[in-house]
N, C-alpha and C positions, 0 to 999 in steps of 0.2 A: 837259700840257696845252696849247696855248699856239694863238695862231693870232696871222696876220699881216696887215694893214690897210693900204694905200696909199691918198693921196687927191693924183688928178689932174683938175685944171682941176671940182672940186667933186664928182670921183665917188671913192666909196668903193669899195674891191673890196678883199675879203678871200679865204680858202679856208682850207678843213678835206681831210683824209684821215678817213675814217668806217668802222670796220671791221662788219663782219655780224656773226652771235652762233648758238650753235649752241643751242638747249633742250636742255635736259636733262630736267627736269618742263616737260610742252606746256602751254603756251597753246590751249584748242582751247573754244569759245563765246563769248561778249560780250554785254555788256550796255546801254543810252545808248550814250555818244558814245563809243566806242573805249576800253570799262573790262569785264574779264577776270573769267568767271564763276568761274574758280580761279587762283593766283599760279602763278607759273615762277620757275625759274633755269634760270641760260643761261653757257656759256664765251663771254666776248667773243675772237677769232679777230685774225688776227695780218695776212697776207698778202692776206686778199678783203677788199678795201674799194672805198671810194667815192671818187673825189677830186671836191668840189666846187666851184666860184668862186662869186660873187655879186658883180656891179656895179652898183650905186645909182648909177641914169640921173635921167634929167632929174621934174622934180614936174609931176604931172598932178590934179586936179580931178575923176576920174569918179566916185572913191569905189567902185572894181573892183578886182581887180587886173588889171596889162598888164605882160606877160611876153615873154622873147622865149628859147627854150631850145632849148640841142643836147644832144645823147649822141654821146659819142664824136666831136664836130666836126660832125655833123647834124644838122636839125631832128626832134623826133621828135612829130610835134600830140599823137598819145593824151597819152602822158606828160605834155603843157605842158595841156591840158586839167587832167588829173589835180591837178596843182600847183595851177594856176589855182582851180581850189572849196579845197583846201586853205588856200589864202593866202587867198579870202574866206574862208573860216571862220575863222582864226585872225588875222585885222587887226582888226576893232572891238575884240576884249575884247584880246588881248595885243601888236599887236604892228602898231599904225597906219600905219605908216613902208611895210610891204606894200602896201599900200591907195594909196601918196600916190604913191608912185615909180616909174618905169618902171623892171625888175630883169630884169638881165644873164642866164642860169642857165647855167652848163656846167656839165658833169655827165660821166665816166668812170667804167667802175669796170677793177679789178684782175684778173678773172676773168669768163669768158663765160657771155652768157645764159644762164639753162636749165642749169643748172649745177649743181643740189644745192642753194646757197649762198641765201639771203637776200639779195634783192638788195633788198627796200623796206627791210628793219632796215636797211643801211652806206645806201641814197641818201637816206630821208627823215630818217635822224640827220644825217647830212651837213650838208644844207639848212637843219634847224633849227639846227644849227650856226654855219653862217654867220648867217641871220639876230638869232640875238642878239646874234653878236660884233658885226654893224652896228649892232646896236640900241645893244651896252655904248658902243663907240664914239659913237654919237654924244651918248649921256649923259656922253659925255668919262667912264667909266670903263675900268681897265685890268685889272682887278683879275679872274680869271674865278674864281668862288672858288664855296662849294658851292650857292649860290642862283642861280651861270648855269646850273650844270650839272643842280639840278632844273629849269628852268625848261627849260633843251633837253631832257630828258625830257617834262615833259610835252608839248610840240609834238611833238616825235619821236613821241610815241603816237599823239597825234592824228591824225598822216599814216599810221602804219604799226604797230600795236601791236606787236608785237616790237623792232620802232626804239628804244623807250623802255629796254629794256637795250643797247643797242648802244654808250651814251655812257659809260660807265663801263669800266675795266682789269678785266680775269682774271673775274669772274663778279657776277654779277645778278640781285639778284630784283626780280621787278614782282607787284605785286598782296599785299593785305593779307592778312598771317599773323601769328596772338599770337607766332611763337616769331621774328621778324625785328623789330627795332628799326627805326622812321623807316619801315614799310612800307606800300604806300600803291596803290590801282588805281589812281592819277591818275598816277604816277613809280615807275622802277626806285630803286632803293638799290642801291648798291656792298654786296657782301660779301666784298670780297679779302681782308681783312686778316683772316677768322674763318678761313681754308679754309687745310687743310695746304699744305706748300709742296712738295712732287708733282705738286700738281695747277697747279699754274703754269708744269712743264715737259709737261705734256699736250701731243699730238700731236693734230690729226685730221685724216688724210687721208679725202679724199669719190670715193666709186667711181660717175662719174658709168654707171648704169647704163642711163640713155635722158636722152638731149638733146633728147626729143621734149615738147611743153607741156605741160601737164597735163591733164586730162580736164575734171576740176573744181576750180575756182580754189579757193583756202585764205580766201576771203572768200563762196564759196558754201560752203565746208565749217564755217564759224560760223556762222552761218545755221542749216544744218540740227540741230545743237546744240539750237533751241528745242523739234523734236520728236522728238525720240532718247530711247528709252525708258531708255537708260540713265544719262543724263544727270544727274540728281540723288545716282548713286552715283557718276558720274566724277569730280565734282566734289570728293567726298569725298573719293575714293583718292587724291587732288591735293591737297588739306593734308595728309591724315596721309603723303603721301612726299616733301613739302619738309618735313616733322620729320626724319625718317627721314635725308635726301640730305644735311641739313646736319650732320645727327651728324659719318656718316659722311668728310663733307668735312675736318671739322675734328679727326678725327682720323686721319684718311689711309687710311679702312679701304678698300683700293681693291676686294673680292670686293662691300663690301652695296656700293657707289657703280655698280659693274658693274652688277650686279643690277638695280635701279631703273632705271638710263637705259634697258637693253633691256628691260624691261616697260615700261615710258614709251611707248619706239618703237611695240612690237606695239599697247598699248592705244590710241593715237592710230590706228594702220591698223584696229582690231575698231572701232570707235569710229564710222569710213568706213563699215564694211560693214555697221553698223547702223542706218544713215541710213534715211531714206527722201526720197526715191530712195535705195538703197542705192549705193556704188561703191568700184573697186579702183583704189587707186595702186602698188601693188609691183606687180612683174614677175614673172616668172621668175626673172631675174639677181638678184631683192633679196632672194627665198628662197634662191638656188645660196647667197651671198654667206653669209647669215647662218649655214646649215647648217655650210658647213665654218670659219666662227669659232670657231663653237661647240666645232666638231670639236677643230679647231687648240689652245684652254686648254684645252681636258680631257687632250690630248697633253702640252702642253710648259708647262702650269699658266704660263703668261706673261699678265699681265695686260690682255689685247684686246677691245674692247666693244665694240659696234654700237651705235648710232641712227638713226631714220631723220625728215625732217622730212614735211612732209606732199608726197611723190613716192616717186619708187622708188629713187633716190638711196642710197647705206648710207654713211655717218660712221661711222670707226674712230676710237677715241682707246685711245689710250695713255702713258704714261708716255715719256719722254723716252730712259733708259737701257735701255728693250728696243729701241729706232728699229732697231739692224741685225738682231736675228734675225724681228720681223715687218717690217718691211721689204721683206728677205729671199723671208718667205712670201708678203705683197699680191701680190708680181711678179708671184710665179713659177705661185700658185695663184689668184690672184681677178681679174688683171686680165682672163682670158678671157671674164668676162662685162663687162667695160667697154665701152662705144659710142665703137669706136677707139681702144681703151685706153686709157682718159684717168681718170686720176687727179690730182689736185688736190693737193697737199700743205699742210697748213695747221697751225696752233698756236694755245696762248692765248696771245693779243697782249694789249697796253698799253692800248688805248683809244684815244680819238680824238686826234690829231698838227695841228700845223701845217701847213703849206707853205711852201715858200723857207727 
């Protein structure tokens, strides 16, 4: 993990590519300033990523963020407003330069919007990486050590909770848990060294059941957990499942791993149905895929498992050694449930990378 920075006419420009991630044990519900009500663990993805450049412009004395922002080469006023709010939040305490200099931010994704991939995780982590990179360069530092990535994780979290996990390769845990050394509600920690090699080969095929915008945003869903009658039991359940899945991950226990991630996906959507007001984000195609995956696994004994984020699109996880057989099944039996037959193929990845 490294970055590049070039200085031209007293302007610093740096760039990072940061991946999205898929939660296995889900974070759902938060408190205070983007802190999780329960710990979560996620696979870091490989090709689903955001590329972000930050250029440091002229100084100003307004004390508030001044930026220009483009996404895929076009202005995006709505997201620019979100970024300005984020920069004004982190500036005084963490990175004063973001409210002292004009920033030009250019961003693009390797995956389509509303595709079942957490774009806020990749976009906010990519931005935090760039901002911390600029700060390091201004201080004359060139070693991107554990302290650097911890600060990136903290700032990513303030922009989007799940983004704090995208800073690390393979797998990360966010949220304080007694079984995870160094774990914290304020930042994620890598657990890549604690997992069996088979999990680093995992593929993640994303079936786009619907390309429509969700009827209830994730932010609203988190807020609704405050009044959910099953919230306390859910938080206890998530803590227990972290312990169980970490044991499975260490020992290469695919069956136990698969059961937990599928139970987590269904629990997440059950919590939505039990909220007040209740809502449903899964669609008929989501349920059809789940049923067919279960049937395929029962008949073939192959380790193919599903999970879902807060939406209708289905992530299919399996070891690379079974890719030929499982891919044939996916395209023959499941693509019919996908919007325009769209399937995004990804895999467990190595975390953020430099640009150029």
